[in-house]
N, C-alpha and C positions, 0 to 999 in steps of 0.2 A: 412629552417624557418619553424617551426610547430606552428600551431595555435590550441589552446585547443577547443573544442566542447562547445559553450555555448547553452545550452538549452532554448528555447523560445525566440531566437533573430534570426530574418530572415535576418538582414543586419549587422553582427556585424563588429566592426572596431578594429583593435590591433595596438599596438606599439611593436616593438622587435628591436633588433639591433645585429650588428656584428662588429668585428675587425679584422684587418689584423694584425697577430703576427710578431714579429721581423724577425723570422726565413723565412716569406713568404712576402717579401717586395713588395709593390703595385707600379705601375708606370702608368702615364696617359694612356698606352696603354692596361692596364689590362681589361680583361672583367669580368664582375660579373654576374651570373646568379642566379637569386632568383626563388625558387620553393616553393610552398606553399601546405602545406598539412593540412587536417582536421584530427586532432588526437583525438580518442574517448578514447584509453586506451594506454597510453605511455609504461606502463610495459610490456603489450603484443604486441606492436608494432602495434596495430590496428589503422590504417589510411587510408585515401583515398585521391588521387592526386586532387588538386583544379585547379592549373595553375601555369605557370611560365613566367618570363619577364627577359630580358637581355640588360645590359647596360654596357658602358665602364667608367673608372674612369675620363676620360678627358670630357665625356659628363656631369659628375655630376660636376666637378671643373669649367666647362664654363657656367653651368646654372645659372639663376637668383637666388639669395638669397640661392645658393647652394643646390637647391631642383629639384628634377626630378619627374614628373608624368609618370608613366608607366602602360600599360594596362597588365593584367594577361591573358595569351592566353591557351587554352586548349591543349592537347597533339599533335593535328594536326595542331596547330596554327591558326586554323580559327575563332573560338569563343572567344569573350572577356568575361572573367568570372568575372572581379572584377579590382579594380585599386590598384596601389601601390604607395604610395609617399614616395621618398627616399631622406633622408636629409643628410648633412654632419655635424658631431659633433666634435668640438674641444675637446679633452680629456684633456686639461690642464686646467688652470684657465679660467673660464667663465666670460667674462666681463658683466656689467650691460646692456649693449646695447643687446649682444648675448642673455640674458635672456628675455629682453623685448618683441623681435621681434618674439618669440615664441607663438604662438597664440593658443588659445584652438579652434581650426576649425575642431574638430573632435566631434563627438556625445558623450557627457559625459557620458551617461549611459553605455557604453560598453567601456570603455577605460581600457586597460591593461598598466602597468606601467614599465616593463624592457625596457630598450632602448639599452643598451650596456653591453655586457660582454667580459671579457678577462681572461685568465688563466696566462696571464705574466702582470707584471708591465709595464707601459709606461716610456720612457725616462725621462719625466718631471715630473714624479710622486713624490709629496712631501715626501711621507711615504717610499720611497725606496732610503735611503741614505747610504753611506760607513759605517757611525756609525751603523745604524740598521742591515745593511747587515752582520756584525759580529755575531750577535745573532739570527736573524730571517731570516728564509729561505723559499723558495718555495711558493711565494705570489699567491693566488688566489684572483682574482678582480671580481667584478659585479658592474655595474653602472646603476643607474635608474633616470628617470626625473619623478618627481612628483608635482602635481599643489598644489598651495597654496589658501588660501582662498580669496585672492585678485586676483585670476586667472593668478598669475605669476607662474613661474616654478622654481623648485630647482633641483638642480643636486645632486645626493648622491651616494656615492662610499663606497662599501663594501671591504674590504680587509682582508682575513684571512692568516695567516702564521704559520709556524712550527717554533719550538725554538729549538735551539742547546744544551740548557740548560736541556731538557728533559734526556740526557744521560750524559752530562758532569758533572751535580751536583751529581747524583748518583755513578757516577764513584770516584769522589772525596770523596764523604761520605764513600763508601766502604773502600777506601785507609785508612782514618780517623780512622773508626771503628777498622780495623785490627790493626793499629798502637796503639791505645788506649788499646785493649785487650792484645798486647803483652807486652805492659809496665806493664799493671796489672799483668800478670803472672811474669815479673821480679821482680815486688814489692812483691809479695807473696814468691818468693824464697829468697829474701833479709830478711825476717822476721826471718831467721836464724833457730836454732834447736827449735823444738817445742816438746811437749809430744806426744807420739803414737797417741792419740785421734783426737788432733788438726793436726798433721802431714797427718793422712789419709784422713781428711777432705779437707785439702789443695790440697793433690793429686787429689781428686776428682774434686774439683773447677777448678785446673789447667787442668784437663783433659776436662771438659766441655768447658772451654774458647778456648782449642785447637781444640775441634770440631766445634765451631763457626768459629774461624779464618780459619780453612780449607774450610768450606762452602763459606765463604765469599771471600776467594781468588778464588775458583772455579767459583763464580759467576762473579767476576770481570774479570777473564781471558776470560769468555764467551762475556761479555760485549765489551770487547776490540776488539773482532772480527768483532762487528757489523759494518757495513756501510749502506749507503743509507738514507731512511727518517729518519727525525729528530723527530719521534714520534712513540708511541706504540699503534697500532690499537686496537679497543674495543675486537676484538675477540682473542686477544691475553694476555689478561688481567690475566688469571690464569696461564700463563706460568712461570716455576720455575725461570729461569734466568734472565726473566723480571720483576720479582716482586718488584725491588726497583724502577722502571721506571714508571712515572706517566703516566696515561691512558689517549691517546687522547688529548695531551697538545697543544693548540693552542691558537694563540693571534687573537682577530678580532677588527678593527677599523673602524666606520663609519665616513666618512668625508662629511660634507654638504656644498654646496655652495649655496648661496640665493642672490637675488638681493638686492643691497645696504647693505649687511651684511657681516662682516668678517666671513672668513671660520670657521667652528667649527668641532671638532671630538671628538668622543666617544669611550673609549677603554673598552674592557671586555676581561679577560682570562677565557677560557672554558678549563676544565679538569675533567676527571672522579675522584669520590670521593676518596680520599685517603685511601685505606683499603688493607688488606692483603688477596687478593683473592685466592692466590694459597694455603695458609693455611685454609681457609674456615672459616665459621662462625657457626658451629655446637654448639660451646659452647659459642656464642656471641661474640662481639667485645672487644677492649681494655678496654672500660670503666668499663664494667662489669667483665671482667676477671681480673683486676688489683684490684678492689674492693674485689673480692672473695679471691684472693690471698693473699692480705693484712690481711684479716681477719685469714687466715688458717696460717700465718707466725707465730703467737703467738704459736701455738700448735706444729709447725715444730721445733721451737727454743727450746722447753721443750724437744723433741725428740732428737735433735742434740746436747743438752747440749750447747746453745748459749744464749747469751743476745738477746733479740728482740729490734730490732733498728727500730725506725719508719722511713718513707720516709724522714723526715725532718733531721733526724740524719744522715742517710745515704747522702743525699745531702750535709749535711754539712762537713761531711768527705770528700766528693769529692772536695768540694769547698777548704778546708784547703790543701789537697794534691795539687790542681792546684796552689793556692796562694804561698805555699813554693816553689814549683818548678819553678813558674815564678819570685818570687822576690829574690831568692837567687842570681842567676847570675848577676841580675841587681845590687845588693847590692855589690857584689864582683867587678863587673865592675866599680862601682861609687868610690867605696873605692881605687881602682887603679888610677882612675882620680884624686882623692884627693892628693895622694902621687906625681902624675906626676906634678899637680900645685904647690905642696910643693917644688919639685926639681927645678921648674922654678923660685921660689920665687916670686910667683904671688898671692898678697893677695885677688886680686878681683877674680881671677879662684879659688883660695882656698875657699873663702866664697859662690861663686856660687856652687862648686861642694859639699861643706858640706851641703848646703841647701837642694840640690837634695838627697843626701846621708841620711839626717836626715828625709826627708819626707819618702822615701821608707821603711826606718828601722822602722819608727812608722807604716807605713802600715803593715809591717811584724809583729811586735809584736801585733798590733791589731787583726790580722787575727787568732792568735794563743790563744787569750783571750777567752778561751771556756772550760768549765768544761767537755766537751766530750773528748777533748785531755787527761785530767787528768785521767778520768776514764777509758780511753781506754788503757792507759799506764798500769794501774794497772791490767786489764783484760790480756793484753800481758805478763805481769810478771806472772801470775798465770798460764798461760798457757805453760810455759817453763819446761822442765823436771827436776824434782828435787827439784823445788821451793816450799817453804814454806813461805807464806807472812802473814804480820800482819799490821794492820793499826796503831797501837799504841805501843809504847815501854812499857808502864805500863799498867797493868791490871786495868780495872774501878773498883771503889770501890763496893764490893759485888760481884765482877765477878772473878769466878774461872778460873785459867789457861785451855787451851784447848790443847789436844794432837793432833798431826797433822799425818794423816795417809795416805799411799799411795793408800788405797781402799775405797773411801767412799760409804757408803751404798747405796742401790737403791733410798731411800728417798731424799739423798743429792744428787744424780745424776740426779733425775728428777727435784728437786727444786733450787738446785746451779749450778751443772754442773761444768765447769772449772773457774768459775769466782766468784768475791764477790758476796754475796748473796743480792739480791734487794727485796725491799718491792713489794707486789701485785701492778701492775699498775705503779709502779716506773720506769721511763725511765731514761737510761744513760745519764749522763750529768748534771742531777738534783739531787745532792746528799741529802739524808734523815737524819735527825737528829737520827732516829731509825735504821739506818743500823748497822747490826751485825759488830762488829770491827774485826773478824777473818774470814778468807778465807780459805778453804779446798784446801789440795794438789791436783793437777791437774792429777796425773797419772793414768787415769781410767784404760786405759788397758795396763798398764806397766808391767804386769805380777807379780812375786812374788818379784821383786827386792825393799825390804824394806830398807829405808836408815837407817844407825847407827845413834844412838842418842848421841848427844854430852853432856857436863857436865852439861851445862845450861839447857838441856832439849830439846834443837831444833835439827831438822835434818841439817846436814851440807848443805851449799849452794854452788852451782856451777856457776862460773861466766859465764855470757853471754855476747855477743857484744852488745846488744840493751839496758840492764839495767845493771848498776854497780852492783859489788856483794856487798851486805849488810848482815846483821844478819836478819833484818827485812825490808821490803821494806818501803822506806820513801816516803810518798805522798806528803810530802813538796818539795822534791828534784826537780820535775818538776817546780815548782814556782820559785825556786832558779834560775835554768838554764835559765828559761824564762826571769826573770828580769836580769840575766848577760848581755843580749842583750841591754836591755835599759842603763844599768850602763856602758858598755863598750862605747856606742855611747855618752855618757854625758862626758865621759873621752876624747873623741876625741874632743868634742865641746869645753870642757875647754882648751884643749891645742892649739886649734886654736885661741881661745880668749887670751892666753897667747903670741903666737906668734905675734898677732896683736898689743899687748902692745909694744913689743919689737922693732917695726917699728919706725923709727925716726919721721915721720909724725904724728904718732897717739900716740906719748909719752904723749901728754897732753889729751888724750882721752880715757884713760882707760876704759875698758868694765867689768862690775861685773862678777864675776866668779860664776857659779851655786852653790848653797849651797850643793846639794847632791853629789858633786864631792869630793873624797878624796884627801886631800892635799898630801899625800905621793905618790900618783899614778903621780902627776904633778912634784914635785920636784924631783923625782927620775932620771929626765932626765936633761942633761946639757942645760940651758936656752939659753946659747950663741952658740950651735952647730947649724948644719945643720938643715933646717926645716924638711926635709924627715927623718933624723935620729931620730929627736924628735918624729914626728908622726908614724913612720913606727912600733913600738912595740903595740901602742895602736890600730892601724888599723889591725894589724894581729890578735890582740885579738878579735876585734870586729867580724872579718869574721871567726874565730874560734868558737866563740860562736854561730854564725848563724848557722855555718855547724853542730854543736852539736844540735841545736833546731830543724835543719831540719831533721836529722837523727831519733831522738826519734818521732818528729811529724809524719813523713812518715811512719815509723813502726806501730805507734799507729792508724793512721787512715787507714792503709792498713788492720790491723786487724779486724778494724768495718767492712770493706768491705767484709772480709773474712768470718765472722760471718752472714753478710746478704746473701753473696752467698750460704753459706753452708744451712742456712735455706730456702734458694730459689730453691734447687736442687729438679728436673730438671726444675719446672715449672717456675721459675724465670728467667732462662737463655732463654727458651721457649719465655717468653713475652719479653724479652729485644729484641731479634730477630723481633719479630712482631711490635715492637715498632719502631726499626730501619728502618723497611720496610714503615711503614705508613708515619714516619717522612721524609724520603727520598723523596717520593712522594709529600709531603705537600712542601718541602723546594724547589724542583725544580720550582714547580708552583708559589711560592711566589717570587723566584729570577727572574722569568720570568716576573712576574708582576711589581716588583720593577725597573728593568731595562727598562721596557716599559714606566713604568711612568717617570723615571728620563729623558730619552731621549726626551720624549714629553715637559717636563718642564724644559728644559736647559736654555730657554730665559725669564722663568717667575721668576722674582726676589721675588714676594711675595711666589710662592711655595717654592723655594729654602730656603727662610726665615723660613717658616713653617717646612721644612725638618729639620733643624738641631737644631731648638728651641724646637719644640715637637715631630716630627716623624709623620708618615702616619697611618692611618687606612688602614687595609686590609680586606675587607668584602666579605666573602665567602657566596654565596646563594647556598642551598642545596634543590634539589626536591626528596630526599629519602623518602619512606616510612616508617613507624614504625611498619613494620610487615615482618615476615619470615626473609629472609637473610638480607634484606636491613637495618634492625634494627641493625644487627650486622656491617654493614657498616658503620652506623651513629655513632655507638659506637666507631669504628676505627676513624673515621673522626673527631670526637670531641675531642680526644686525640691528634691526630696529628696537628690538628689546634692549640690547646691549647699550644702544644710543641713549636710552633714558636715563643712564646714570648721569648724563649731562644735565639733567633737570632737577631744581629744587623748587620748593612750595613756600609762600609766606601768605601770612593770614593778615588781611586789612580790615579796617572798618569801613563799611559801606557809606557813601554819602548820605542814601536815604533807604528806607525798607522796599522801595519800588524794585519789582522782579528785574529790571534792567539794570539797576545798581548792584544786583548780587550775582553777575555773571562773571565767573572768572577770566582773568587778563593775562596773557602772555606777553613777556617782555624779553630782550636779550638777543642773541645772535647764534649762529649754527652750533658754535662750540660750548654754548652754555645758556639755558634759558631758565627763567623763574615764571612760575604760574602763581599769580595773586589771586587768593580766595577770599572775596569780601563777605563779611557777616555783619548782619544787623547789629547797632550799637550795644544793644541789651545783651545779646549773645557774645559780642566781642569782649565786654567787659569782664565776663566770667573766665576768661583764659588765664593761663599763667603769664607771669610778667614778661617773660623770655619771649614767649609768641607775640605778646602785644607790642614789644620793642622791635619786632620785625626780623626776629632770628630765621635765618634759612632753614627750612625742614627738609631732610634729605629723604629719598626713597631708594630702596635697594632692590631693582628688578631680577628676578630670577625665572628661568625658564627650564621646565621639564616637557619632555616629549616622548611619548609611546604612541606608535602607530597602531591601529586595531583592525584596519579593514583588509579586504581581499588583496590590496596592492602591497601592503605590509607583509602579507604572507609571502607574496612573491620575492619581496626584498629580503626577508628573512632567510629564504632557501637559496635564492639564486644570487641576490645583489648585494649591497654594500650597507650596511648600518651604520658605519664608524661615525657619522656625522651625529646621528642621534645619541651614541654612545659618548661622544666627546661632549655634546651640548650638556647631557645630563651630569658628566662628571665635573665639568667646569663649573656647573650652577651649584652643584652640591656644596662645592668649596666655597662658594660666595655666601651660601645659606649658612653653613657652619661657622664661618667667620663672622657673620652678623650675629648668629646666637652668642658666640663668645663676647663679641663687644657688648651685646645686650645684657649679658649675665654680669659683666663686670660693672656696668653704670646703672642699671635699673634692678630694683628688688623683685623677687619673684611675685609679690603680692600686686604689683601693677598688672600682670598679666590676667586673662580671663580664667575662671575656673570651669573644669568640664568633670563629669562623671567618670569618664575613663581616667584611671589614674597613672596610666603609663607616664614615664618620666620623659621629658623633652631630650633629654640627653640619650636616652635609649631609643626614641624615636628617630632620631638624627643618625644614631649608630646603624639601626636598621636600614635606613634609607642609603647610607653609604655602602653598606653590603650589597645592597640590590642594583645600586647604579654600576657595580663593577662585575654583577652577576651575569654570564652570559645566557638569558633566558628570553624566549620569544614572547612578545606581547605581555610584557612583565608589567602589568597594568597597577601593581602594587606601589610601584613607584609613584604612580600619579596619586593614589590614596594618601602614601605617607606624606606627600610634599602638600598635599591640600590639609591633611589634618595638622601637620607642624606650623603652616601658615596660619591657620586659626588660632592656634595655641600661641602664636606669636604676636597676635593682634594684627595680623597683615591684612592685605587685600587681596581676594582671590578673583583669578580670571581663568575663564575656560574658552577654548577657541579650537575650531576645526577650519576647514576650508571656507564656510559659510556661517558657521555659528548656528547651524539650524537643525542638522540631523544628529550627526555623532556628539555633537555639543549637547543636544537635548537628552541623549543616553545617559551622558556623564552627569550632567545637573541633577536630574531626576535620581539617579542612583546614589550620588552624594547625598541629597536631601533625604532619602528612605534610610541611608546608613546612619545620618544624625539623628533621626527619630528612633532607630533601633538602639543605637549605642548611648543617646543622651537622653532619650525621653521614654525609654523602656516600650518601644513598638513590639507588640506581641510578634515573636518570630515567624510564627505560624502564618502571619498575614502580610510577611514583608513583600512577598513577590505580588500579591495581590494589590498591596498599595502602590507598589512600583508600576504596576501595568495600569492602574487608575490614573495616577500622575501622567504617564506617557500618553494615555488615551484621551483624558479629559481636561489635562491641567494646562498651564501657561505655555508649556513648550509646544504642544499642538496649535496653540493659537498663534504663537511666534511663526511657525510653518504657514499657517493661513495667511499672515501678514506679508510673508516675504513671497510667495508663490500663488497665493489665493485658491489652494488647495489644501486638505487638512490629511495630508499623506506624508510621511517621511520618505525620503528618496533613496530607499533600499530596494533591492530585490532579493528574492529567495537565495539565489546563489551567493549574493554578497554576504548575506548574513550568516551563512554557513561558516564563513571565517572568522566573524565577530565572535569574541568571547560571549559566552552564553548571557552573562549578566548585562550586556549592552544590546541585547535584541529587544526590538520593540514588540508589543503585543500584537496577535493576527488581526488583520483588518485595518491596521494602521499605516502602513507601508505600501509601496509600489512604484512604477517606473513614472517618474514627474519630470518637468524641467526644472531643474533648481538652479 
């Protein structure tokens, strides 16, 4: 037992505690020796012996009120140097009577608040269940007794744990990244024969993708070798093979037991800012790098003779690729189900299958209703060897015929390249009335192979797999092919209606046939024959039309992505890797927070209703400065947190209750991921119907940043804080929009109750005023955002560079503020409780886990720049390698 020195106190009294861990069970015969030291400098082991006392566990158990009073004896056992009062505390639920009989019989001026600590969870601990044990590991626990304003006592338990998702989510993402890039390589190869210019670009892009895949495979192999702790310590943040792993990811829960109150708990996820530490911040972070790269892509597109595609067009191309790849097998399977129902002569089954087939086919047609597909097909046509393309069969009035040459002039190369000419500032997918009707031949580096001229003045055309051979490229052909899908579906619908008319029961209930259906399509089949025989040709035609559209759309959209990648080499792929790294760290943290919040709310019907009707807000608090390297970290973090809007969650039923089957699973692609969270069968059955049916659950990530260290002081006075201001304003708008949506869809009764009665709308108004106020180190923004998040049933995250030092100051401050505001912590002991948590609580254990030293990485000069409430107590900080 170590007692810190208290200057100016001649007769100090302290409270501290010990626990018998499971591996050292105590019996009534166990002897316990208490040795007390006066510790002047814990780091330097500067302490002096005060005295000791010995007792047996049976003495304590037989004592009145479970208390023993012992005299501390000097080393020779002669002199009594003080008194020790030993009490037995039940670490389970404290009954109201147990709380009331603990009186304030020690001098209140010198009261320390730590009463019990344990590195292992106790058997009756509510926070250690088989469900949480599958994902959360290695708990560290600290327990305190604090006095309330009415001289009662509350029991406060901190529990910090590691999360298995720190490694499992990045591993899964790396596997998905590799699969996605390998598919992209195959799609590029499937484009078929291209002109030498485009073929060379394709080879270069495929080579770059291959390098990324090889690097990811190497990283994944190294991660698969790792065993041991489920977190990445801060001292490893710049290691190459660990760059996808979040820094120092931990959960922390504070459970509070008070007289005459239901237990309350408060969760927070602590994690280092998602950032590419291995790649460094010399050129800034993602936000700056992406903006700069997007501006440069336009000049790259000219140099590489490509169309410039905006991020929106690129995203649309990826969306179309995913949609057709997802919907084609669904439509094919539903078409087979329709034929199966026809073979069984089941009209109800036929109607049901048709309804689903029609819905998916309409969704398929709608996904391809975009001019980008049409313009990309024309660009692809122009990129094939030997092709001459023309927009119109006839020359416009007053417009002379154009000759088509294999070698465009330098001006043509710079302005037109390999594609139809575009007006300045004109984006693909938005045709202009003034577009030139003629496109130059694309064999830029095709040597001297001049194509012979036919009698009509046109070069001969070579048939390709992707585009049918025509004298001129017919731009309306895509419209016809695309429309054939809808026409084929209408024919199937009309035939099902015809079959229903033939049913004896329905003879008097004839259904009208859609007007757009051609009569000869229907009458060409024997109305009296087998249902399957009559439907089969129409269904086969529908499937063929879908396949034809998929082949064309896939090649067109792949060509868009080829041009985007070609214009981006090599910077674009480097940025994609950086974004992958940052997103991996952010998603691992988000998945950890979502699982923790879900487990905690399994019995809260209001929370579950909110979850499937609106979704959850995930509020990230950041303490990074807007100066030097940390501004690059913040730029990375901003993009990483924003990218989390592409993530949805889905709750599934686990195959078994084995911990391996309770691990969340990530599926999807870069522009949209779904995290499936399995629950044991009994827990799954208690969920609302919508969640059990697989409804996608949305999360709304918001980020608020306020720098508090000495670097922020420099930025405030001499630098630029516009990034922080923009982040806070933009994310306030997202938070405010979420609240409005929540208010419209979810009754206020679903939200948690707090002692503080401030209205949520008023809190948001105050936050809105603070984010536009010019005030240095305005930490009230963080306090308000955190309070609003908890009031909204949200997920709380706190971050700094390593989630170790500034994060610890913020987490302990928030915990003590909650004890004061929600559980009536005596305000006279607020600072004392805060110092106790920072000196002896879970956060100093987190420091120990990261750097093998129990000191926060601050020096006195740095702390002079900190807001006072964020400064650790004396003796707990110093110069260390963090």
